[in-house]
Structure formats: structure tokens, C-alpha cells
ROTORSE-102178 format. One record per atom (N, C-alpha, C, CB): chain; atom name; x, y, z. Coordinates in steps of 0.2 Angstrom, whole numbers. Each point is the difference from the previous one (the first is absolute). Glycine has a CB too. Layout:
! ROTORSE-102178
A  CA  X  Y  Z
...
This chain:
! ROTORSE-102178
A  N  582  364  -308
A  CA  5  3  5
A  C  -3  7  3
A  CB  10  -6  -6
A  N  -11  6  12
A  CA  -3  6  3
A  C  5  3  5
A  CB  -12  -4  -2
A  N  14  10  1
A  CA  4  4  5
A  C  -4  5  4
A  CB  10  -3  -7
A  N  -8  4  13
A  CA  -2  6  4
A  C  6  3  3
A  CB  -12  -6  2
A  N  11  12  1
A  CA  6  3  3
A  C  2  -4  6
A  CB  -4  11  -3
A  N  0  -14  6
A  CA  2  -5  6
A  C  4  -6  -2
A  CB  -11  4  6
A  N  9  -7  -12
A  CA  3  -6  -2
A  C  7  3  -3
A  CB  -11  -6  -3
A  N  11  11  -1
A  CA  7  3  -2
A  C  4  2  5
A  CB  -6  4  -10
A  N  4  -2  16
A  CA  4  2  5
A  C  5  -6  3
A  CB  -9  9  3
A  N  7  -15  -4
A  CA  4  -6  2
A  C  6  0  -5
A  CB  -10  -6  4
A  N  10  10  -9
A  CA  6  0  -5
A  C  4  6  1
A  CB  -6  -8  -8
A  N  5  12  12
A  CA  3  7  1
A  C  8  -1  1
A  CB  -11  5  5
A  N  13  -10  -1
A  CA  7  -1  2
A  C  3  -6  -4
A  CB  -2  5  11
A  N  -2  -7  -16
A  CA  3  -5  -5
A  C  7  2  -3
A  CB  -12  -4  -2
A  N  16  -1  1
A  CA  6  1  -3
A  C  0  2  -7
A  CB  5  -8  8
A  N  -8  14  -10
A  CA  0  2  -7
A  C  7  1  -3
A  CB  -12  5  2
A  N  13  -6  -8
A  CA  -4  -4  -5
A  C  0  -8  2
A  CB  3  9  -9
A  N  -8  -12  7
A  CA  -1  -7  2
A  C  -4  -4  -5
A  CB  1  3  13
A  N  1  -9  -14
A  CA  -4  -4  -4
A  C  -6  -3  4
A  CB  10  -3  -8
A  N  -14  -1  4
A  CA  -6  -3  3
A  C  2  -4  6
A  CB  -6  0  -11
A  N  11  -5  11
A  CA  2  -4  5
A  C  2  3  6
A  CB  3  -8  -9
A  N  1  14  8
A  CA  3  4  5
A  C  -6  3  4
A  CB  11  2  -6
A  N  -16  1  2
A  CA  -6  3  4
A  C  -4  -5  4
A  CB  0  9  -10
A  N  -1  -15  7
A  CA  -4  -5  3
A  C  4  -2  7
A  CB  -5  -4  -11
A  N  11  3  10
A  CA  4  -2  6
A  C  0  6  6
A  CB  8  -7  -8
A  N  -7  13  5
A  CA  -1  6  5
A  C  -7  0  3
A  CB  9  6  -7
A  N  -14  -6  3
A  CA  -7  0  3
A  C  -1  -6  5
A  CB  -4  6  -11
A  N  6  -12  9
A  CA  -1  -5  5
A  C  4  1  6
A  CB  -1  -8  -10
A  N  7  10  10
A  CA  4  1  6
A  C  -2  5  4
A  CB  9  -4  -6
A  N  -12  10  3
A  CA  -3  5  4
A  C  -7  -1  3
A  CB  8  7  -7
A  N  -11  -12  5
A  CA  -7  -2  3
A  C  -5  4  -4
A  CB  5  -2  11
A  N  -4  3  -17
A  CA  -5  4  -4
A  C  -7  -4  0
A  CB  9  5  -7
A  N  -14  -2  5
A  CA  -7  -3  0
A  C  0  -5  -6
A  CB  -5  10  5
A  N  1  -15  -5
A  CA  -1  -5  -5
A  C  -2  4  -7
A  CB  -4  -9  9
A  N  1  14  -9
A  CA  -2  4  -6
A  C  6  2  -3
A  CB  -11  3  5
A  N  16  0  -1
A  CA  6  2  -3
A  C  4  -6  -4
A  CB  1  9  9
A  N  -1  -14  -6
A  CA  4  -6  -2
A  C  -4  -2  -7
A  CB  4  -4  12
A  N  -11  4  -12
A  CA  -3  -2  -6
A  C  1  5  -5
A  CB  -9  -6  7
A  N  9  12  -6
A  CA  1  5  -5
A  C  7  -1  -3
A  CB  -7  8  6
A  N  12  -9  -2
A  CA  7  -1  -2
A  C  0  -7  -5
A  CB  5  6  10
A  N  -8  -11  -8
A  CA  -1  -6  -4
A  C  -2  1  -7
A  CB  -2  -6  11
A  N  -3  11  -11
A  CA  -3  2  -7
A  C  5  4  -4
A  CB  -11  0  5
A  N  16  2  -3
A  CA  5  4  -4
A  C  3  -4  -5
A  CB  3  7  9
A  N  -1  -4  -15
A  CA  4  -4  -5
A  C  6  -2  2
A  CB  -6  7  -9
A  N  9  -13  7
A  CA  6  -2  1
A  C  5  3  -5
A  CB  -4  -11  5
A  N  8  16  -3
A  CA  4  3  -5
A  C  7  0  3
A  CB  -9  8  -4
A  N  14  -7  -1
A  CA  7  1  2
A  C  2  6  3
A  CB  3  -8  -9
A  N  -7  13  7
A  CA  1  7  2
A  C  -3  1  7
A  CB  0  4  -12
A  N  4  0  17
A  CA  -3  1  6
A  C  -5  6  0
A  CB  10  -4  5
A  N  -15  4  0
A  CA  -4  5  1
A  C  3  6  3
A  CB  -10  -8  0
A  N  10  14  -2
A  CA  4  5  3
A  C  -4  3  6
A  CB  5  3  -11
A  N  -11  -3  11
A  CA  -4  3  6
A  C  -7  -3  0
A  CB  7  10  0
A  N  -11  -8  5
A  CA  -7  -2  0
A  C  -4  2  -6
A  CB  1  0  13
A  N  1  6  -16
A  CA  -4  3  -5
A  C  1  -4  -7
A  CB  3  11  5
A  N  2  -16  -5
A  CA  0  -4  -6
A  C  -5  -6  1
A  CB  12  3  -2
A  N  -14  -5  8
A  CA  -4  -5  2
A  C  -7  2  0
A  CB  9  -5  7
A  N  -10  11  -4
A  CA  -7  3  1
A  C  0  6  -4
A  CB  -2  -5  11
A  N  0  5  -17
A  CA  0  5  -5
A  C  -4  6  2
A  CB  2  -8  -9
A  N  -7  7  13
A  CA  -4  6  3
A  C  2  2  7
A  CB  -9  -4  -7
A  N  15  2  9
A  CA  3  2  6
A  C  -1  8  1
A  CB  8  -10  1
A  N  -11  12  5
A  CA  -1  7  1
A  C  7  3  1
A  CB  -12  -1  4
A  N  13  7  -7
A  CA  6  4  2
A  C  -2  6  4
A  CB  6  -4  -11
A  N  -1  8  13
A  CA  -1  6  4
A  C  -4  5  -5
A  CB  10  -2  7
A  N  -9  2  -13
A  CA  -4  4  -4
A  C  -8  -1  0
A  CB  10  1  -8
A  N  -12  -8  9
A  CA  -7  -1  0
A  C  -3  3  6
A  CB  3  -11  -5
A  N  1  12  10
A  CA  -3  3  6
A  C  1  8  1
A  CB  2  -11  5
A  N  1  14  -10
A  CA  2  7  0
A  C  -6  4  -1
A  CB  11  -3  -5
A  N  -12  8  10
A  CA  -5  5  0
A  C  2  6  -3
A  CB  -5  -5  10
A  N  3  8  -16
A  CA  2  6  -3
A  C  -4  6  3
A  CB  3  -7  -11
A  N  0  10  16
A  CA  -3  6  3
A  C  -1  6  -5
A  CB  5  -4  11
A  N  -1  4  -16
A  CA  -1  6  -5
A  C  -7  -1  -3
A  CB  13  1  -1
A  N  -15  -6  0
A  CA  -6  -1  -5
A  C  -6  -2  5
A  CB  7  -4  -10
A  N  -7  5  16
A  CA  -6  -2  4
A  C  -6  5  -1
A  CB  8  -5  8
A  N  -14  2  -8
A  CA  -6  4  -1
A  C  -4  0  7
A  CB  0  -2  -13
A  N  -2  8  15
A  CA  -4  1  6
A  C  -7  1  -2
A  CB  10  4  6
């Protein structure tokens, strides 16, 4: 399973929390790329819904990943 920001963006408006079937249905209806569908098919079948993209893509970049600390900059 390989995620990119572009692929994950197809799930931005998904109906979170959602289980695998709901996410597949949403991705199909919204015209997501084949890679998104394939990634979702690779998810575990669980009874518990996924709360967000962070539970699917553990390395999903957050705002903190792009934070620039001006106090510690070196010139």
C-alpha cells in the first residue's frame, strides 16, 4: 500500500468515521484514482471504523511536519 498526498486528498471529504466498505463506496462514487481503490482494498477488514486518514496512512503528514521554527533558524 503506497499513499501520497495526492491520493490521500481523495479521502479529504470522506464520511469519517467509516469502515472499509464505506470508504471504498465513497472513493468509487467520487471518482478516485485506481491506486486509491487498491490501497483501500488492502486495508484490514475490521468491525471498528477508521476515524481519519491518519489511521489508514500512519505516516500522514500533519501541520507540525511543515512547521518552520523561526526561533531556531541559523544564518
